[in-house]
C-alpha angles and dihedrals in degrees: 000000000000135000128212146150116282114268132186113289114271113276094021127101139211107282119235116219111262115255111253093016115146112259095228124190096315091050093052092046091050091051090050090050090053091049091047092052094048092040093051091053093044089053089052092050091050088056095047091252133180096042113255125227142192094273092057088046088054089058088048091053090051089052090049092052091049092049090050093045091239097122144354106209121198096196136034105277114272099021142067100233140054111062123240098236091133090056091053090049093050096044094079089049091054091046093052093044093047093227139049120256139168091244092051090050092052101043091084091051089052089052090050090053092051089050091050091050092053094044092049090051092049092046091051092053092048093050099043110011089220113128093190091054088049088055090053092051092048091048091053092047091047089063118079133193122200093270094045093049091050091050093048103040110027110091093217097130135288106357104088094052101040097075094048090049093046093051090047091051091052093046091049089049089056091049096046096043092047095045099048115143116279095029098097095242129147092245092052089057092049108056093176093057091047093051089051088055092053091048092049093050092049094046093050091048092052093043092054090049086062098039102046132333093215090092094053094101088063092046090052096043096049089042090058089053090054092048091048095052103027106030094129093050091049090061089068138045093318093061093045092049092047091051094048092048091049091053089049092051092049093041096113091054095043096047094046092048092049094047096044102030093230128138111221090200090071091056091048092052091049092051092049091059099260090141094046129078128237128164120248091241090058092045093051092046094048096040104040105021107033101020102066096049095044097040096047098044107260101116137079120252110298097348146055118227115219093253091052091060091077088094090063088059094044097047098071090049092048091049091050095047093044091048095048095047092047091049092050091051091046091056091054111098119229131171092233125250121300091193112084089218095059131090116216111249089228092053092049090048092048093052092046089051090048091053091050093049091047089053091050091049092048093049092044095049091049093049091050092052121090089230089075090059101036102044107009097163099050095032092056085089086081087074095058091110091067088084088071088066095052096103092053093045097052101035096088091046091049092048092053092044092054102035107015124229108326122235117283116260124216125246102071121115139184141062094293095056092045090051092051093043092054090056098043093125093054093048093048092049097048105031098072099050090042090054091049091050092050092052093045091048090049092053094041096049092047091047091051091050089050091051091050090050091051089054090065092063099091093050093045092049091049091051090051090051090052090051091050089052089052091054092048091048093051090050091049091051090052094242117155104163125048144168117226144147124284095260091051106040109071091033089061092046094050095044089054095043088242094307084119117048120197137195119202122242129179127231091277092055092252122132113281137193112310112191091195108039094193089074092058092050090054093048092049090054091055117100098222116006117187129236125233127192137163113254112266095013124134088248091055089049091052092050091048089053090052090050091051092047092051108027113206095020093106133034114213125220116183131194128168108299097357142076122204119198116201118196115226 
């Protein structure tokens, strides 16, 4: 005897909403959830939240150079990995606005979030056919903790576009696997549309290989689904088109590697902490205890309270249940849908299983990396792709919450099934309320984290105002070249549209890491560049010591939060 979550009856598929059907209550609520998610993030952008940094400014400078036709960078300045897709998306915004701005840099990331929200909703409907479950998924994705908001809105490279691409790859896999030739589908009767689907999947896969390899588990998992259901088709024109489109998407990476003889994988491994050391206890704590809550939006800004760590305990169980139920459904034979508007249950189960396995691979790779142990709070951004798997993770819980544990079906054997069968009454009594509690806790914890993130807006807006005052003060003093720390330099240059040029120094006043070396060359040619440091920082302390050692060598100008040192 075996137990499982209720699936569609054998021989039936997952219904697709009828075109032109009235949305009804659930449709209106879903639309409101989408508007709330986009509106919340637009409100944050209007208040300069989340806080920007020098890395985001570096992407903004790349966008400015593209808009001005001065350069077309393949990689994020100063490194040999992480493609500059966000810069190319923001460049037209800068060109139309006539000047760079933080809002202009982030408008494309907001659009990418909105696209991800819609794709996730559509993917959920295709996999489950349940509009109310689609509403739940959209509501969860509309919320946004501090870490989630940073991943989705900061144009720092890779993160805003990965989720949209991953959801699109999964949705295309559903469409292509369901509409394979001989299955009576609409796509099978429209070869041109189907070939376009293959090309789109291949292009997105190649593009993500260039942008950020963190999404590769989802590329691989959905690719396996396509091979499993469409292997014969892939031997023909579809496979050739997919391969050509993938090469086109990854063209910047491939051309740069061929011309320069560099392997971007080496740079990725270095950035992930492969050359650093972290103990296994720290890796397991950062990867399996702190990572899931932070990376999936259940923690307060910069920390996880003890009660918020429940998600780290629930996630392995959710992965196991979702994987087992999807596998059971995949093993059930069905003739495939005759209705063009129906998704085969086996295809839906295969894609759900792919999403679960991709999540396991993502979590496992992160836990094995030293980054999980060395910087667990900030590095939790590496788990941002787990949101793509949310429909697959919560579908079994939702099914039990709505319908309870289904009747046992015959055919299972062994001690485990006998044990479960003998306690059927207990399971049936407890499973439904437990599932409801899990869903309520998921929504409640995410909502609390969102509320805590919203509370940071006044402080972030005040810090941005102080930085704007710093830029205005430097302009008023006639300063054009400055020395500053890494997290100050490119932010100053971007905020001033390159009117101010900055060279990086470390806390001992020695040259630091300049992502764009041309700025350092310009500062070194200046006769008397200024120094800028945040109040109370180690750099400010070093400059104060220099001023005390050589009285009269520097004039000090102070504004709230900043110290400006002017050489005489």
